[in-house]
Each structure stands twice: as structure tokens, then as C-alpha cells.
Short mmCIF file of the C-alpha atoms (twelve columns), coordinates in Angstrom:
data_MODEL
# 
_entry.id   MODEL 
# 
loop_
_atom_site.group_PDB 
_atom_site.id 
_atom_site.type_symbol 
_atom_site.label_atom_id 
_atom_site.label_alt_id 
_atom_site.label_comp_id 
_atom_site.label_asym_id 
_atom_site.label_seq_id 
_atom_site.Cartn_x 
_atom_site.Cartn_y 
_atom_site.Cartn_z 
_atom_site.pdbx_PDB_model_num 
ATOM 1   C CA . UNK A 1   103.708 133.886 106.654 1 
ATOM 2   C CA . UNK A 2   102.053 135.953 103.935 1 
ATOM 3   C CA . UNK A 3   100.641 135.392 100.459 1 
ATOM 4   C CA . UNK A 4   100.957 137.661 97.443  1 
ATOM 5   C CA . UNK A 5   97.404  138.571 96.389  1 
ATOM 6   C CA . UNK A 6   98.221  138.824 92.691  1 
ATOM 7   C CA . UNK A 7   100.032 135.478 92.675  1 
ATOM 8   C CA . UNK A 8   97.193  133.751 94.563  1 
ATOM 9   C CA . UNK A 9   94.612  135.171 92.182  1 
ATOM 10  C CA . UNK A 10  96.477  134.026 89.072  1 
ATOM 11  C CA . UNK A 11  97.151  130.569 90.542  1 
ATOM 12  C CA . UNK A 12  93.488  130.114 91.494  1 
ATOM 13  C CA . UNK A 13  92.251  131.176 88.067  1 
ATOM 14  C CA . UNK A 14  94.769  128.908 86.368  1 
ATOM 15  C CA . UNK A 15  93.831  125.958 88.596  1 
ATOM 16  C CA . UNK A 16  90.112  126.508 88.046  1 
ATOM 17  C CA . UNK A 17  90.629  126.621 84.268  1 
ATOM 18  C CA . UNK A 18  92.805  123.511 84.379  1 
ATOM 19  C CA . UNK A 19  90.482  121.433 86.561  1 
ATOM 20  C CA . UNK A 20  87.422  122.325 84.484  1 
ATOM 21  C CA . UNK A 21  89.207  121.104 81.362  1 
ATOM 22  C CA . UNK A 22  90.685  117.981 82.923  1 
ATOM 23  C CA . UNK A 23  89.132  114.653 81.988  1 
ATOM 24  C CA . UNK A 24  90.018  110.991 82.106  1 
ATOM 25  C CA . UNK A 25  90.178  109.098 78.805  1 
ATOM 26  C CA . UNK A 26  87.089  107.198 77.693  1 
ATOM 27  C CA . UNK A 27  87.299  103.408 77.594  1 
ATOM 28  C CA . UNK A 28  87.735  103.262 73.814  1 
ATOM 29  C CA . UNK A 29  90.503  105.876 73.950  1 
ATOM 30  C CA . UNK A 30  92.683  103.769 76.247  1 
ATOM 31  C CA . UNK A 31  95.341  101.908 74.211  1 
ATOM 32  C CA . UNK A 32  94.840  98.149  73.947  1 
ATOM 33  C CA . UNK A 33  98.054  97.214  72.149  1 
ATOM 34  C CA . UNK A 34  99.914  95.849  75.162  1 
ATOM 35  C CA . UNK A 35  102.270 98.335  76.815  1 
ATOM 36  C CA . UNK A 36  105.415 97.476  78.712  1 
ATOM 37  C CA . UNK A 37  106.008 98.887  82.188  1 
ATOM 38  C CA . UNK A 38  107.975 101.954 81.088  1 
ATOM 39  C CA . UNK A 39  105.286 102.815 78.526  1 
ATOM 40  C CA . UNK A 40  102.568 102.366 81.171  1 
ATOM 41  C CA . UNK A 41  104.270 104.831 83.501  1 
ATOM 42  C CA . UNK A 42  104.658 107.367 80.691  1 
ATOM 43  C CA . UNK A 43  100.985 106.993 79.757  1 
ATOM 44  C CA . UNK A 44  99.741  107.384 83.335  1 
ATOM 45  C CA . UNK A 45  101.993 110.363 83.966  1 
ATOM 46  C CA . UNK A 46  100.520 112.106 80.922  1 
ATOM 47  C CA . UNK A 47  96.895  111.290 81.749  1 
ATOM 48  C CA . UNK A 48  97.142  112.026 85.470  1 
ATOM 49  C CA . UNK A 49  99.368  115.081 85.361  1 
ATOM 50  C CA . UNK A 50  97.227  117.093 87.735  1 
ATOM 51  C CA . UNK A 51  99.865  117.775 90.377  1 
ATOM 52  C CA . UNK A 52  101.886 120.998 90.042  1 
ATOM 53  C CA . UNK A 53  105.431 120.266 88.807  1 
ATOM 54  C CA . UNK A 54  107.045 121.424 92.067  1 
ATOM 55  C CA . UNK A 55  105.010 119.057 94.262  1 
ATOM 56  C CA . UNK A 56  106.101 115.528 95.107  1 
ATOM 57  C CA . UNK A 57  109.209 116.034 92.974  1 
ATOM 58  C CA . UNK A 58  110.967 113.305 94.947  1 
ATOM 59  C CA . UNK A 59  108.052 110.884 94.748  1 
ATOM 60  C CA . UNK A 60  106.505 109.758 91.477  1 
ATOM 61  C CA . UNK A 61  102.764 109.296 91.242  1 
ATOM 62  C CA . UNK A 62  103.260 105.812 89.879  1 
ATOM 63  C CA . UNK A 63  106.296 103.527 89.801  1 
ATOM 64  C CA . UNK A 64  107.035 99.941  88.734  1 
ATOM 65  C CA . UNK A 65  107.096 98.984  92.418  1 
ATOM 66  C CA . UNK A 66  103.620 100.395 93.068  1 
ATOM 67  C CA . UNK A 67  102.161 98.707  89.985  1 
ATOM 68  C CA . UNK A 68  103.714 95.390  90.992  1 
ATOM 69  C CA . UNK A 69  102.228 95.865  94.460  1 
ATOM 70  C CA . UNK A 70  98.750  96.430  92.997  1 
ATOM 71  C CA . UNK A 71  99.094  93.193  91.052  1 
ATOM 72  C CA . UNK A 72  100.480 91.309  94.045  1 
ATOM 73  C CA . UNK A 73  97.654  92.440  96.318  1 
ATOM 74  C CA . UNK A 74  95.130  91.658  93.557  1 
ATOM 75  C CA . UNK A 75  93.677  95.130  93.314  1 
ATOM 76  C CA . UNK A 76  94.113  94.773  89.556  1 
ATOM 77  C CA . UNK A 77  94.588  91.802  87.200  1 
ATOM 78  C CA . UNK A 78  98.009  90.483  86.290  1 
ATOM 79  C CA . UNK A 79  99.674  91.666  83.064  1 
ATOM 80  C CA . UNK A 80  99.784  89.298  80.113  1 
ATOM 81  C CA . UNK A 81  103.402 88.324  79.464  1 
ATOM 82  C CA . UNK A 82  104.550 91.586  81.103  1 
ATOM 83  C CA . UNK A 83  102.279 93.656  78.867  1 
ATOM 84  C CA . UNK A 84  99.441  95.849  80.072  1 
ATOM 85  C CA . UNK A 85  96.266  96.201  78.030  1 
ATOM 86  C CA . UNK A 86  93.195  98.428  78.197  1 
ATOM 87  C CA . UNK A 87  91.685  96.671  81.207  1 
ATOM 88  C CA . UNK A 88  94.940  97.058  83.171  1 
ATOM 89  C CA . UNK A 89  95.256  100.750 82.305  1 
ATOM 90  C CA . UNK A 90  91.624  101.372 83.269  1 
ATOM 91  C CA . UNK A 91  92.287  99.845  86.675  1 
ATOM 92  C CA . UNK A 92  95.424  101.939 87.096  1 
ATOM 93  C CA . UNK A 93  93.637  105.162 86.141  1 
ATOM 94  C CA . UNK A 94  90.955  104.478 88.748  1 
ATOM 95  C CA . UNK A 95  93.446  103.349 91.395  1 
ATOM 96  C CA . UNK A 96  95.753  106.351 90.955  1 
ATOM 97  C CA . UNK A 97  92.781  108.717 91.170  1 
ATOM 98  C CA . UNK A 98  91.147  107.102 94.188  1 
ATOM 99  C CA . UNK A 99  94.291  106.406 96.200  1 
ATOM 100 C CA . UNK A 100 94.617  110.129 96.866  1 
ATOM 101 C CA . UNK A 101 91.855  109.651 99.441  1 
ATOM 102 C CA . UNK A 102 91.475  105.907 100.059 1 
ATOM 103 C CA . UNK A 103 93.845  103.351 101.508 1 
ATOM 104 C CA . UNK A 104 94.951  100.326 99.512  1 
ATOM 105 C CA . UNK A 105 92.854  98.111  101.804 1 
ATOM 106 C CA . UNK A 106 89.687  100.057 100.984 1 
ATOM 107 C CA . UNK A 107 90.555  100.104 97.290  1 
ATOM 108 C CA . UNK A 108 90.608  96.312  97.358  1 
ATOM 109 C CA . UNK A 109 86.953  96.266  98.400  1 
ATOM 110 C CA . UNK A 110 85.969  98.953  95.907  1 
ATOM 111 C CA . UNK A 111 87.825  97.612  92.858  1 
ATOM 112 C CA . UNK A 112 87.891  93.795  92.948  1 
ATOM 113 C CA . UNK A 113 90.145  92.399  90.217  1 
ATOM 114 C CA . UNK A 114 88.169  89.256  89.418  1 
ATOM 115 C CA . UNK A 115 85.542  90.984  87.276  1 
ATOM 116 C CA . UNK A 116 85.054  90.335  83.566  1 
ATOM 117 C CA . UNK A 117 86.166  92.895  81.000  1 
ATOM 118 C CA . UNK A 118 82.520  93.745  80.325  1 
ATOM 119 C CA . UNK A 119 81.972  94.508  84.008  1 
ATOM 120 C CA . UNK A 120 85.159  96.563  84.184  1 
ATOM 121 C CA . UNK A 121 84.099  98.493  81.079  1 
ATOM 122 C CA . UNK A 122 80.800  99.435  82.726  1 
ATOM 123 C CA . UNK A 123 82.473  100.335 86.002  1 
ATOM 124 C CA . UNK A 124 85.177  102.430 84.358  1 
ATOM 125 C CA . UNK A 125 82.668  104.227 82.094  1 
ATOM 126 C CA . UNK A 126 80.510  105.087 85.105  1 
ATOM 127 C CA . UNK A 127 83.631  106.194 86.980  1 
ATOM 128 C CA . UNK A 128 84.678  108.572 84.189  1 
ATOM 129 C CA . UNK A 129 81.176  110.071 84.071  1 
ATOM 130 C CA . UNK A 130 81.136  110.538 87.844  1 
ATOM 131 C CA . UNK A 131 84.652  111.991 87.681  1 
ATOM 132 C CA . UNK A 132 83.496  114.578 85.125  1 
ATOM 133 C CA . UNK A 133 80.547  115.580 87.331  1 
ATOM 134 C CA . UNK A 134 82.798  115.826 90.390  1 
ATOM 135 C CA . UNK A 135 85.288  117.977 88.469  1 
ATOM 136 C CA . UNK A 136 82.516  120.394 87.495  1 
ATOM 137 C CA . UNK A 137 81.317  120.494 91.095  1 
ATOM 138 C CA . UNK A 138 84.837  121.144 92.364  1 
ATOM 139 C CA . UNK A 139 85.230  123.964 89.852  1 
ATOM 140 C CA . UNK A 140 82.039  125.505 91.236  1 
ATOM 141 C CA . UNK A 141 83.416  125.103 94.757  1 
ATOM 142 C CA . UNK A 142 86.567  126.991 93.801  1 
ATOM 143 C CA . UNK A 143 84.437  129.835 92.468  1 
ATOM 144 C CA . UNK A 144 82.328  129.951 95.625  1 
ATOM 145 C CA . UNK A 145 85.187  129.655 98.111  1 
ATOM 146 C CA . UNK A 146 87.704  131.811 96.266  1 
ATOM 147 C CA . UNK A 147 85.318  134.351 94.727  1 
ATOM 148 C CA . UNK A 148 86.477  137.264 96.918  1 
ATOM 149 C CA . UNK A 149 90.129  136.371 96.250  1 
ATOM 150 C CA . UNK A 150 89.779  136.380 92.467  1 
ATOM 151 C CA . UNK A 151 87.459  139.394 92.309  1 
ATOM 152 C CA . UNK A 152 84.609  137.477 90.725  1 
ATOM 153 C CA . UNK A 153 82.036  139.027 93.022  1 
ATOM 154 C CA . UNK A 154 80.703  135.651 94.179  1 
ATOM 155 C CA . UNK A 155 79.676  135.530 97.832  1 
ATOM 156 C CA . UNK A 156 78.347  132.639 99.898  1 
ATOM 157 C CA . UNK A 157 78.736  131.223 103.392 1 
ATOM 158 C CA . UNK A 158 81.795  129.262 102.275 1 
ATOM 159 C CA . UNK A 159 83.530  132.255 100.687 1 
ATOM 160 C CA . UNK A 160 87.066  132.833 101.971 1 
ATOM 161 C CA . UNK A 161 88.529  136.316 102.313 1 
ATOM 162 C CA . UNK A 162 92.077  135.154 102.920 1 
ATOM 163 C CA . UNK A 163 94.323  132.447 101.530 1 
ATOM 164 C CA . UNK A 164 94.600  130.878 105.005 1 
ATOM 165 C CA . UNK A 165 90.799  130.592 105.242 1 
ATOM 166 C CA . UNK A 166 90.688  129.032 101.786 1 
ATOM 167 C CA . UNK A 167 93.290  126.450 102.846 1 
ATOM 168 C CA . UNK A 168 91.419  125.662 106.070 1 
ATOM 169 C CA . UNK A 169 88.102  125.255 104.222 1 
ATOM 170 C CA . UNK A 170 89.669  123.006 101.566 1 
ATOM 171 C CA . UNK A 171 91.360  120.747 104.125 1 
ATOM 172 C CA . UNK A 172 88.240  120.481 106.306 1 
ATOM 173 C CA . UNK A 173 86.020  119.613 103.331 1 
ATOM 174 C CA . UNK A 174 88.571  117.066 102.094 1 
ATOM 175 C CA . UNK A 175 88.701  115.488 105.546 1 
ATOM 176 C CA . UNK A 176 84.933  115.153 105.871 1 
ATOM 177 C CA . UNK A 177 84.664  113.799 102.316 1 
ATOM 178 C CA . UNK A 178 87.282  111.145 103.055 1 
ATOM 179 C CA . UNK A 179 85.558  110.064 106.278 1 
ATOM 180 C CA . UNK A 180 82.190  109.996 104.496 1 
ATOM 181 C CA . UNK A 181 83.523  107.687 101.785 1 
ATOM 182 C CA . UNK A 182 85.169  105.410 104.352 1 
ATOM 183 C CA . UNK A 183 81.957  105.128 106.365 1 
ATOM 184 C CA . UNK A 184 79.956  104.218 103.252 1 
ATOM 185 C CA . UNK A 185 82.496  101.546 102.334 1 
ATOM 186 C CA . UNK A 186 82.236  100.226 105.887 1 
ATOM 187 C CA . UNK A 187 78.533  99.364  105.536 1 
ATOM 188 C CA . UNK A 188 78.903  97.517  102.247 1 
ATOM 189 C CA . UNK A 189 76.981  94.207  102.231 1 
ATOM 190 C CA . UNK A 190 75.443  95.026  105.635 1 
ATOM 191 C CA . UNK A 191 71.961  95.852  106.852 1 
ATOM 192 C CA . UNK A 192 70.411  96.994  110.125 1 
ATOM 193 C CA . UNK A 193 70.850  93.510  111.609 1 
ATOM 194 C CA . UNK A 194 74.611  93.288  111.144 1 
ATOM 195 C CA . UNK A 195 75.694  96.852  110.393 1 
ATOM 196 C CA . UNK A 196 74.903  98.454  113.709 1 
ATOM 197 C CA . UNK A 197 72.008  100.622 114.834 1 
ATOM 198 C CA . UNK A 198 71.286  103.986 113.256 1 
ATOM 199 C CA . UNK A 199 71.341  106.434 116.153 1 
ATOM 200 C CA . UNK A 200 70.154  109.966 115.406 1 
ATOM 201 C CA . UNK A 201 70.352  111.155 119.017 1 
ATOM 202 C CA . UNK A 202 72.984  113.801 119.826 1 
ATOM 203 C CA . UNK A 203 76.104  112.679 121.680 1 
ATOM 204 C CA . UNK A 204 76.074  112.927 125.447 1 
ATOM 205 C CA . UNK A 205 78.626  115.452 126.665 1 
ATOM 206 C CA . UNK A 206 81.326  113.893 128.814 1 
ATOM 207 C CA . UNK A 207 80.668  110.328 127.713 1 
ATOM 208 C CA . UNK A 208 82.168  108.233 124.964 1 
ATOM 209 C CA . UNK A 209 79.941  107.919 121.955 1 
ATOM 210 C CA . UNK A 210 79.027  104.333 121.124 1 
# 
């Protein structure tokens, strides 16, 4: 398996440019006129169109079935007479973004649906701000990891000199980030008395780690 250097370079530059200019809509920019299901799917597809067109072509990012499942499992509030308003769309934007790394069960603990609109507004606004910061950070990561591949002259410990190394680094970082988030969610509402001991000692070779 081989990769065309020119194609990789152009794809990386295009992706970096795209991700740095990608942003979620602010709360006030989300429509609050009451959208029907088909309109909701169109809206979400437009706002979350960050997957390349040739990926997941047989599986839509969001479908009526998935939205109905989110409502049924109470991850988000029910529509009003089959119409979805700003608060529903805000939930869906957060859910569709976070479900790339978190299971539905964990999303239920992170995004409870019983909150007031004022609370959801604050949570969504903070989420958009954090999303923007994370996007900038990810753009910087692309520059650092892919610097040698796009001839930008950037060198660091994480720099990759082949496409395979760049893939390995990206997958490893994504894996650790996912585990990190899951562990933090696991200690929610706990303390040292009911959340387990904090053990900083190194694992013993040959024995199961407790």
C-alpha cells in the first residue's frame, strides 16, 4: 500500500483549512420556527458536513430513526407536535458531535434532557466556545504532525514523516482522548470515599492491575 505524496499534501492542506474555518452555529443563529423531521435532517447535514463525501456514503450521519431514538431514550426533549425548535436542534448538534467518541449511554449522563431552556442555552454556548478552541488546537496538531508532509518546515516530537505514521499517531491520540473522557465521566458525582483510591504507583509486572 502506498500514498501519493502530492495528493496527501493537498488533502492535508485542504483539511487543515476546512477545520480551522469550521464552526457550530451560535445559539441565536439556530432557527426557532419549528422544523419538521425532514427539515431537521437537512439542517443538521448542512451544519455538520465535516465528513468527506465518499465516507459513510451508505450511512447517514443523522436519520429519523436516530432522532426518534434520542427522544425515546430521553437524551433530548420531545418535539412539540412533531416540530423541533431551537432547544431540540441545540441538543442534536451537541449529540451528533459528541457521539463520534462517546456511547449513547455516556451521552445520557453528559446531556440530561430535563434542563430548562436557560440551562441548555448556557451549556450549548459553552460547548460552542469549547468546540472552537478544540478546533484551533486540532488545526495546530495537524501542522505539528503533518509539517514534514506538507513542507511547512515544522518539526516536533510528534511530527510524522510518512502517511502511515500520521495515521498511527492520529488513531493513538484519538484512542487516548476517548478513554480519558470516559474515565472523567466515570468519576462524576464521586469523591475519594466512593470513587476508588488514587494510586500513583507503577503497575506490578506479571500481576493484574487493581
